[in-house]
C-alpha positions in Angstrom: 80.0 147.7 138.7 83.6 146.8 138.0 85.6 144.7 140.5 89.3 144.8 139.7 89.8 141.6 141.6 87.3 139.9 139.2 88.8 141.3 136.0 89.4 138.5 133.4 92.9 137.3 133.1 94.1 140.0 135.5 97.8 140.3 135.2 98.1 143.9 136.4 97.1 147.1 134.4 99.0 147.4 131.2 100.9 150.7 131.0 99.6 153.2 128.4 97.0 150.8 127.2 95.2 152.0 124.0 91.8 153.6 124.5 88.6 152.0 123.5 88.3 154.3 120.5 91.7 153.2 119.3 90.8 149.6 119.6 87.6 150.0 117.7 89.2 151.8 114.8 89.5 149.4 111.9 93.1 148.8 110.9 94.2 148.1 107.3 93.9 144.5 106.4 92.1 143.7 109.6 88.9 141.9 108.8 86.3 140.6 111.2 83.7 138.0 110.7 80.2 139.2 109.9 77.6 138.8 112.6 75.5 135.8 112.5 72.1 136.3 111.0 69.3 134.6 112.9 67.1 134.6 109.8 69.5 132.2 108.0 68.6 129.4 110.4 65.2 128.0 111.1 64.0 128.3 114.6 64.3 125.2 116.8 60.9 124.4 118.2 62.3 123.4 121.6 64.2 126.7 122.3 63.6 127.4 126.0 61.5 130.6 126.6 64.2 131.9 129.0 66.5 132.6 126.1 64.3 133.1 123.0 65.5 134.2 119.6 66.7 137.8 119.4 64.5 139.9 117.1 66.0 141.7 114.2 66.9 145.3 114.9 66.6 148.2 112.6 70.1 149.4 113.2 71.7 146.1 111.9 72.4 147.6 108.5 75.1 147.0 106.0 76.7 150.4 106.6 76.8 150.2 110.4 80.0 150.4 112.4 82.5 147.6 112.5 81.7 144.4 114.5 84.0 143.8 117.5 85.0 140.3 118.7 82.6 140.2 121.6 79.6 137.8 121.7 76.4 139.1 123.5 73.7 136.7 124.8 70.6 138.7 125.5 67.7 138.2 127.9 64.2 138.2 126.5 62.7 141.5 125.2 62.4 144.2 126.3 65.5 143.9 128.5 67.5 142.3 125.8 66.9 145.2 123.4 68.0 147.6 126.1 71.2 145.6 126.7 72.1 145.8 123.0 71.6 149.6 122.9 73.7 149.9 126.0 76.5 147.8 124.3 76.4 150.0 121.3 76.8 153.1 123.4 79.6 151.4 125.3 81.4 150.5 122.0 80.9 153.9 120.5 78.4 152.7 117.9 80.2 149.5 117.1 78.3 146.2 117.0 79.0 143.1 119.1 78.1 139.7 117.7 74.7 138.6 118.9 73.7 135.0 119.7 70.3 134.4 118.0 69.4 131.6 120.4 70.7 129.6 123.3 71.5 126.6 121.1 73.8 128.6 118.8 76.0 130.1 121.5 78.5 127.2 121.6 78.8 127.0 117.8 79.3 130.8 117.5 82.0 130.8 120.2 83.7 127.9 118.4 83.6 129.7 115.0 84.2 133.3 116.1 86.6 132.7 119.0 85.6 136.0 120.6 87.6 137.9 123.2 84.8 137.5 125.7 81.2 136.3 126.0 78.8 138.7 127.7 75.7 137.1 129.2 72.8 139.2 130.3 71.4 138.2 133.7 67.8 139.3 134.2 65.0 138.0 136.4 63.4 136.4 133.4 66.4 134.3 132.4 68.6 134.0 135.5 68.4 130.2 135.5 69.2 129.8 131.8 72.0 132.4 132.0 73.5 130.5 135.0 73.4 127.2 133.1 74.9 128.8 130.0 77.9 130.3 132.0 78.6 126.9 133.5 78.5 125.3 130.1 80.9 127.9 128.6 83.2 127.5 131.6 83.4 123.7 130.8 83.6 124.0 127.1 85.7 127.2 126.6 87.6 127.9 129.8 90.1 130.0 127.9 87.4 132.6 126.9 86.4 135.2 129.5 82.7 135.2 130.6 81.2 138.5 131.7 77.8 139.2 133.0 75.8 142.3 132.3 72.7 143.4 134.2 71.4 145.6 137.0 73.5 145.4 140.1 70.6 146.5 142.2 68.9 143.2 141.4 70.8 141.3 144.1 69.6 137.7 143.0 70.9 138.3 139.5 74.2 139.7 140.7 74.8 136.8 143.1 73.8 134.2 140.6 76.2 135.7 138.0 79.2 135.7 140.4 78.4 132.2 141.7 78.2 131.0 138.1 81.8 131.9 137.6 81.8 135.1 135.6 85.0 137.2 135.7 83.2 140.6 136.0 79.7 142.1 136.3 79.0 145.2 134.1 76.2 147.3 135.7 73.8 148.7 133.1 72.9 151.5 135.5 76.5 152.6 136.3 78.5 155.2 134.3 80.1 153.8 131.1 83.7 154.5 131.9 84.4 151.5 134.3 82.8 149.1 131.8 84.7 150.7 128.9 88.0 150.1 130.8 87.1 146.4 131.2 86.2 146.1 127.5 89.4 148.0 126.5 91.5 145.5 128.4 89.7 142.6 126.7 90.1 143.9 123.2 93.8 144.9 123.8 94.7 141.3 124.5 95.1 138.8 121.7 92.4 136.2 121.4 93.1 133.2 123.7 93.7 129.9 122.2 92.2 126.7 123.6 95.1 124.2 123.7 93.0 121.6 125.6 91.0 120.5 122.5 94.0 119.6 120.4 94.2 116.1 121.9 90.5 115.3 122.2 89.1 112.3 120.3 87.1 112.7 117.1 83.4 112.2 117.5 81.2 110.3 115.0 77.5 110.8 115.7 74.7 108.7 114.1 71.1 109.6 114.4 67.8 109.1 112.5 64.6 110.9 112.2 62.4 107.8 112.8 62.7 104.8 115.2 63.3 101.4 113.8 65.8 102.3 111.0 68.7 100.2 112.5 70.7 103.2 113.8 71.8 101.5 117.0 72.7 98.2 115.3 74.7 100.2 112.8 76.5 102.2 115.5 77.3 99.0 117.4 78.9 97.4 114.3 80.8 100.6 113.5 82.2 101.0 117.0 83.3 97.4 117.0 85.1 97.9 113.6 86.8 101.0 114.9 87.9 99.1 118.0 89.4 96.4 115.8 91.3 99.0 113.7 92.6 100.9 116.7 93.5 98.1 119.0 97.1 96.9 118.3 96.3 93.6 120.1 94.2 92.5 117.1 97.0 93.1 114.6 99.6 91.1 116.4 99.9 87.9 118.3 99.4 87.9 122.1 102.8 87.4 123.6 102.0 87.0 127.2 99.1 87.3 129.7 100.6 90.6 130.8 99.8 92.0 127.3 96.2 90.9 127.6 96.0 92.7 131.0 97.5 95.8 129.5 95.0 95.7 126.7 92.2 95.4 129.2 93.2 98.7 130.6 93.7 100.4 127.2 91.0 102.7 125.9 90.5 102.9 122.1 86.9 103.3 121.2 83.8 104.3 123.2 80.2 103.8 122.2 77.7 106.1 123.9 74.1 105.1 123.6 72.5 108.5 124.4 68.8 107.8 123.4 66.2 108.3 126.1 65.1 104.7 125.5 68.7 103.5 125.5 69.9 100.0 126.0 69.7 98.5 122.5 73.5 98.8 121.9 74.2 96.9 125.2 71.8 94.1 124.0 73.3 93.9 120.5 76.8 93.8 122.0 75.7 91.4 124.8 77.5 93.7 127.2 75.4 94.6 130.2 76.9 96.9 132.7 76.1 98.5 136.1 77.8 101.8 135.3 75.5 103.9 133.1 75.7 107.2 131.4 73.7 108.7 134.2 76.3 107.4 136.7 79.1 108.9 134.6 77.3 112.3 134.6 76.9 112.3 138.4 80.5 111.2 139.0 82.3 112.9 136.2 84.5 114.9 138.6 85.9 111.6 139.8 85.9 110.0 136.4 89.6 109.8 135.5 91.2 107.5 133.0 91.7 104.7 135.4 88.1 104.8 136.5 86.9 104.9 132.9 89.0 101.7 132.2 87.6 99.9 135.2 84.0 101.1 135.5 82.7 101.3 131.9 81.2 98.2 130.4 83.8 96.3 128.3 83.0 94.2 125.2 85.4 91.2 124.6 86.9 93.2 121.8 87.9 96.0 124.2 85.2 98.3 123.1 83.8 100.4 126.0 80.1 101.2 126.3 78.0 103.8 128.1 74.2 103.6 128.0 71.6 106.1 129.1 69.2 104.2 131.4 65.5 104.2 130.6 63.5 107.0 132.2 66.6 108.8 133.4 66.4 112.4 134.6 67.3 114.8 131.8 70.9 116.1 132.4 71.6 119.6 133.5 72.7 122.0 130.7 76.4 121.6 130.1 76.8 118.2 131.8 76.7 116.1 128.7 79.0 118.4 126.8 81.5 118.4 129.7 81.4 114.6 130.0 81.9 114.0 126.3 84.9 116.3 126.3 86.4 114.5 129.4 85.9 111.1 127.8 87.4 112.5 124.6 90.7 113.0 126.4 90.8 109.3 127.5 89.7 107.5 124.3 90.9 107.6 120.7 87.5 107.7 119.1 83.9 108.3 120.3 80.8 106.9 118.5 77.5 108.5 119.6 74.3 106.6 119.0 71.6 109.3 119.2 68.9 107.2 117.5 65.6 108.9 117.0 64.5 109.8 120.5 67.5 111.7 122.0 66.2 114.8 123.8 66.8 118.0 121.8 68.8 119.7 124.5 71.3 116.8 124.6 71.6 116.8 120.8 72.1 120.6 120.9 75.1 120.1 123.2 77.0 117.3 121.6 76.3 117.6 117.9 78.0 121.0 117.2 81.3 119.5 118.4 81.0 116.2 116.4 83.6 115.6 113.7 80.9 114.1 111.5 77.1 113.7 111.7 75.6 110.8 109.8 71.9 110.8 109.2 70.6 107.3 108.9 67.7 107.0 106.5 65.9 104.2 104.6 64.3 104.1 101.2 60.9 105.4 102.0 59.3 108.8 101.3 58.2 109.2 104.9 61.8 108.7 106.1 63.0 111.3 103.6 60.4 113.8 104.7 61.2 113.4 108.4 64.9 113.5 107.7 64.4 116.9 106.0 62.8 118.2 109.2 65.6 116.8 111.3 68.1 118.5 109.0 66.4 121.8 109.7 66.7 121.2 113.4 70.4 120.5 113.1 70.9 123.7 111.2 69.1 125.6 113.9 71.4 124.0 116.5 74.4 125.4 114.7 75.7 122.1 113.3 78.0 122.9 110.4 76.4 121.7 107.1 79.7 120.4 105.8 79.9 117.8 108.6 76.4 116.3 107.8 76.2 113.3 105.5 73.5 110.9 104.4 73.8 107.1 105.1 71.1 105.0 103.5 70.5 101.9 105.6 68.7 98.7 104.4 69.4 99.6 100.9 67.7 97.6 98.2 68.7 98.3 94.6 65.4 96.9 93.3 63.5 99.8 94.9 62.8 102.8 92.6 63.8 105.4 95.3 67.5 105.5 94.6 70.0 106.6 97.2 71.4 109.3 94.9 67.9 110.7 94.4 67.4 110.8 98.2 70.7 112.7 98.7 69.7 115.2 96.0 66.4 115.8 97.6 68.0 116.4 101.0 70.9 118.3 99.5 73.4 116.1 101.4 76.4 114.2 100.3 75.8 110.5 100.1 78.1 108.8 102.5 77.2 105.2 101.6 74.7 102.4 101.3 74.3 99.7 103.8 72.6 96.7 102.2 69.4 95.1 103.4 70.5 92.1 105.5 67.9 92.0 108.3 67.7 88.2 108.4 71.4 87.4 109.0 71.6 90.3 111.4 68.7 89.1 113.5 70.1 85.6 113.5 73.4 86.8 115.0 71.7 89.3 117.4 69.4 86.6 118.7 72.6 84.6 119.5 73.9 87.6 121.4 76.6 88.6 119.0 77.3 90.8 116.0 78.3 89.7 112.5 81.8 88.8 113.6 85.2 88.9 111.9 84.8 85.4 110.4 82.0 86.8 108.2 84.1 89.4 106.5 82.5 88.5 103.1 79.0 89.4 104.5 77.8 92.5 102.6 76.7 94.3 105.7 80.0 93.8 107.4 81.9 94.9 104.3 79.8 98.1 104.0 80.4 99.0 107.7 84.1 98.1 107.4 84.4 100.6 104.6 83.0 103.3 106.8 85.3 102.4 109.6 88.3 102.4 107.2 87.3 105.8 106.1 87.3 107.1 109.7 90.6 105.5 110.4 92.2 107.0 107.3 90.8 110.5 108.1 91.3 110.7 111.9 94.0 108.0 112.6 96.3 107.9 109.7 99.2 106.8 111.9 97.3 103.6 112.7 97.9 100.8 110.2 94.8 98.9 109.0 94.3 95.7 111.0 91.3 94.3 109.0 93.4 92.4 106.5 96.0 91.2 109.0 93.4 89.8 111.3 91.8 87.8 108.5 95.1 86.1 107.7 97.7 86.4 104.9 95.9 83.8 102.6 92.6 85.7 102.7 94.5 88.9 102.1 96.0 87.5 98.9 92.7 86.2 97.8 91.1 89.6 98.3 93.8 91.3 96.3 93.3 88.8 93.4 89.6 89.5 93.5 90.2 93.2 93.5 88.8 93.8 97.0 
């Protein structure tokens, strides 16, 4: 089935367009990325049964035909295997890229930038396929989404069209109509997503076990970033109007995404009635003005969104779409995932994070559980070069050194946050963080170094405000001391 009115990016038939055989013929100097190998990544235990891992096929050999820039998301076997065989016939023996699981689709689209994503709609996976198409439409609107399946299965056909696919390729119809659609897709240059150029960087913190101080660390980090990004803290307030303007400015957002969320709001002493669940339900109305007025605001200007306790799990694609929307309003996003964030939520937001910091303490149990968490991140498609180890509550007197932990986990060591539970709890019990007047506090200095690193990497145009806020005399003393 091929509806011309539904053809992706329809701008009229191109005159004398090349045939599919011409488009699939390798050209000199034209290299295509190798297909992803599902065996290279450990299976995620929580993969929904509706879109299970694709089994390895015998015809995936080294001397097979060239791979075309199309990404295929199959239904469970045996229908998934039949769809792959049909695709190979359609492409004259060439291979499409195959998504090994539902959680790797977003990362593969981001890495491969295919000309189109083909999602198989079958009775066994129609709900998962519909949710995936909706997620792709939100995350990658510039990449066409096509459905493949049996047109005689009316529920699957209607679900695919309602999900927003640009075309439905019938597995029972002759190949020629589908080949024309694929030829038009391959003849066009790959679309470029211009929308992501201005989205805010995302720093995600998570831990393998509860009680490691991840939320407290995320709260301090977000506050430090707010201090560095807000110009009001680097200059004197000139008028009440400037204070009002700063109240409407959006610099840093802290999202507490754990299922038992609320700790960040307690640490920051910033309760709010507008929660992360409210933002998900109203994200179509959530413009920049609403974000400035509805989100909880710390006195520093830091905004906060917290997932309420016992909240209903979000629909697939909602969290990803919300994070992207908020990334267009703020300059930096800090995600506190803690140790109890649902796996589907992590699988949506972590692949798009600029950096993922694994918070761990100096215990063997913590290292073991962090190693298992690292395998789950790899199964989600999180790039290994964006994952770093952050040792919290570090005590140099303990034999388990931070460098040894990083070597065991095969991760770069980002930093060590010193053990300062007593002063931290004293301040938290007063309803505040370790504030700016305690710049000499080792915990504050360690977190400030992390914030300075993020500011230098993602916001080089912003001058550092940490020294100016402390005063010129303290700045001179710090220089004399070599700080």
